[in-house]
N, C-alpha and C positions, 0 to 999 in steps of 0.2 A: 504493500499499500504505499501510496507517495501522495502527500498533498500536494494539489496544484499551487501556483504562484498566487491565484486570487485568493484561495482557500488560506492560504499562509499571511498574505496582507490584510486580508479581511478580519482574521483572527487579532492581529498584530494591532489594527486600527481599534477594535471593539475593545480591546484589553486596554488600550489608553485610555477611551471613555470610560470604562468600566472602574478606573482605578481615580478618577475624578468626582467631585460632587455632583449629583444628578441635575441640580438646578444650573449648575454651568454650561453654558453653551459654548462649544469649542470648535473653533474654524477648522475646515478641512484642511488649510494649510499648516496648522500647529501639528496637527496628527501626522501629517504625511512628513514634515520636517523632523518632528521626534523621534519617530520610527523608520525614517530613512526609505518612504515608499514614495514612487513616483505620483505627484497629486492627480493627473488625469487617469491613471488606472485606478487609484483609491476612490476617486469620483464614481466610477461605474461601479464598482464594488458597492459603495454606500447608497447608491440609488436602488440596487438589489436589496440591500438591509432596510432602506426606508419603505421600499415596497412590501416588505414581509414584516413591517412592523416592528422591527428589531430596534431601529433607531427613529428619532424623530429629525426631521429637517427644519431648520430656522433660518427664514429668510431675512434680507436686510443688511445693512452696514453690519450690524454685530450679530450676523448669522453662522451657522454652523450646525452641530449637530449634539444630541443628547441621547441618552439611551431611553427607550420608551418604556421599560420595566427596571427593577433592580436587577442587580448581577445576579442575585440568587434565584430570580425567575426564569432567565435567560439559560437554557441548556446549551452546552457546545454542539448538539445535533441542531438545534434551532438555529444558530449562526450558520454551520456549514450548508446547512440544506436551503438556507435563504441567499447564499452565494453561489451554490453549483447544482441545486435540487436535489431530489433523492439522493442517498449515498450507497453507492453500490461498489463492491471491489472489483467485479469485472461488468463493463457496460453491456456486450453483447454476448453473452456467454451462449446463447443458443446458436450464435452464428460460426462459432468454431468448429472446424471441420478436421482438426488434428487426431483427436482421439477417436478408438472404436466407441462404439454406444455404450458399452458397459464400463469401461473405463472413464469415458465423457460422464455417465450419470453418477458416477463414484466421485468424480472430482467436482461436479456439481453441488451434490448433496455437502461435502465438505465446505466448498465456499460458502455455500447457504448458512452453515453452521457458523463459520467465522464472521461473516458479514451480520448475523444476528447479533453475536456478542460484541462485536464492534460498535454497532448501532446503539445496542443496550448501554454500553459504557459511555457513549457519547449523550444519552440520555439521562445518564445518572449524574454527571457532573456539569456544574454550573459556571458561569464567569466568575462567579465569587471564590469557587473553589481554585480556580485558575491564577485569580489576584492573589489569593492567600499562600498558594504555593511558589509564586513569584517572590512572594515577601519572605520566603523562608518557612512557612509552616510545613509540617511533615505531611506528606502524601498518602491518604488511606489507599490501601491496596484491597 
C-alpha cells in the first residue's frame, strides 16, 4: 500500500488545522508554507475536503479554512476518502488476468481481508489521535 501524494499532502494540511484552535481561520498559503506543499495542489485537495464537509471554506480578505468538526470527530478514513474516494488496495482486481482462477480467488479473498482491516483501522483513529502521537503521546496498538 502506498499513499498518493494527494493523500499525504491532504493529511499534512488537515493535521495543521487540527492542531489549531477551531475558531482560527487559517489561510491556505499559511498551511502550504508551513507544510511545504505546493499551494495550487493543496487548493485542489482542500476543495475536495470542503465538498465532503471535512473543512469549511471562509471567503474574503481574512479567508481560509477551519475544520468542520472537532479533530476527535474526524476519522482518518473520513479524510482519505474525501481526497481519493473509497479506499481499495487494488483498484481493478477483477481485471487482473495474471493468475489462474483458483489462485486469483485466494488472492482476492486475502486482499479483501487485509483491506477490511486497514479500513477498520482508518475508522478507529481520528485526527485527535494523530495530533496526540505527533506531540509524543504513546500510540495504542
